[in-house]
N, C-alpha and C positions, 0 to 999 in steps of 0.2 A: 382710554389710556392703554398703551401697549406694554405688556410685560416682557422682559427679557429674561430668559432662563439663566440659571447660574452657569450652565455649560457654555452657552453662547457668550456670556460675559467673560468667561475665562479665555475663550477662543479669541475674542477681540483684544484682551489684554496681552495674550501671547503674540498676536500679530503686531501689536504696537511695540512690544519689546524687541521683536526681530526687525522691525522697520527702522527703529531709531538708529542703530549702528549703520544701517545701509544709507539712510538719509544724511547722517552725520558726515559721511565721507564725501558728500557732494560739496561741503564747504572747504575741503582741502584742495586748493588749486595751486598749480605750479607757479603762478605769478605772485604768490604771497608766501614764499618759503623763507623762513629765517632761522629755524632750529636745525643746526647741523650736527647735533650730538650723536646721531646714528652714523655719521659719515666721518667726522674728524676724530683723531685719537685723543682721548681725554688726558688731562694732566691734573695735578693737584688743584683743588678748588673749582673743578668743573670748567676750567679755561682750556684752551686748545693750543697745542704746540705747532708752530710753523716749522719746527725742526723735522717733524715726521711728514709734513705735507707742505711743500714749498709752493710759492707762487708759480715758479717755473714748471713744476709738475702739473699744476692745474691748467696752465696755459698749454702744455703739451697735449692734454686731453683733447683740445680742439684741433690738433694736427692730424689725429688718426683715431678712428673708432677702435682699432686693435690696441692702441696705447691706452685708451680709456678702459677697456675691458681687462687689460693685463695689470692695471694698477688697483690695488686693494681698495683704496678710497675712491677712485674713479668709478669702479664697479658699484660700490655702495651708493655713491651719489646718483649714478644713472638708475639704479634700482629704485631709489626713493622718488626720482623724477617720474619713472614709469608708473609708480603707484598713484601719483597725482593724476595721471592720464588714464588710469584704470586699464593699463596694458602690461602690468608687471608679469603676467603669465608668459610673455615672450622671453624675458630675461631668465625667468625661473626655468623655462623649458630648455633654453640654451645652456644654462649652467648644469641642469640635470644631465644633458647629453655629454657635456664635458666630463662630468664625474663618471658617467656610464662608460665612456671610452677607456677609463683606467682600470676597470674590473677585469681580473684575470680568470676567475673561476667560471666555467661554463654554466654551472647551476645558478650562480648568482646573476650571470648575464640574463638568463631567461626570466628569473623572478623580477629583476629590476626593469628589464625591457617591458614586461607586461604592465608594471606599475606606471612607467612613463607613458605608455600607450593609453592606458585607462585615464590617466590624469590630464593629458594634453592633446592626444591625437584623435581618440575615438570621437565620433559625432556627438555622443552624449557626455563627453568629458566635462568635468566641473570647471576646468581651466583651459578649455579648448583653444588652441592656437589657430591662426588663419592660414591654412594651407589648401592647395587645390586637391580635387578628388583623386587624381592620378598619384600624387605623392602620398596621400593618405592610404590608398590601396597598396602601393609599393611597400610602405612602412608596415602595414598589416601583414603582408606576405613575408616580409623580412623576419617577422616574429616567429615564423615556423622553425627557423634555424638561426637564433640570435647570435650576432657577432658584434664586436665593438663598433662596426660601421653601419649597423642597421637603421640608425636615425640620421645618417649623414645628409640625405637629400632634404628631409624636413628641417633639420637644423640649419642648413644653408639658406633655405627660403626665409626662415625667421631671422637669421643673421642679416640677410640682405634687406628685409623689411625694416629692421631696427636701424641699420646703417643709413638707409636712404630717407627714412622718415623720422623716427623718434630721436635719433642721435643729432640730427640737424636742429630739431626743435630744442633739444637739451642745451646745445651750445649757445643758442640764442635766448635761452630762458632766463628769467629773473633769478631763478635758483642758482644756475651756474655763475651768473654775474655776481650775485651776492656772495657765493662761496669764494670766488676769485678775489673780490674786495676784502673779504674777511681774512684771507691768507695774507694779502698785502698789508693790511692794517696790523695784524699780529706780528708779522715780521718786522715792520717798522717800529713797533713798540718795543720789541726785544732788542733791536739794535741801538736804541736810545739809552 
């Protein structure tokens, strides 16, 4: 009979606890999305208003990636979709760059630039985005004298990647179609 020490038992329990959330996310697939509470604006009784999100707006999201990103609920829907594909670091990086460009203080630019680099660009970054070596190096060099445009090349690559790949899947996804159908249904119910 093999004895397991108390320390080994704790280690196994800790590993199990950390693995459960990781494995649980595997069941969240983009083809089975039905809860739009993070996307649509709430109204009394946890129903959703088509007044704030019309069917026309949702349809317009399929016309242009820029329209999708510029719409509060479009951006929210796309973020949720990317989470189901385990690639939400792309939109989070893009959004961090957009916020970064608005910073006026040189001291804050440097601090925030380093945080963005460490979070998304560095080879050991916890949420590393997929960019080529040259862009990574250029971005690293840009940190020596941070300006509002020091992430412009990396951001453009990630934007292009999302536009050509993730955005097209989003527009064809069950999630988008379900959202479109729900706005149509809500609007029809309100007009009756």
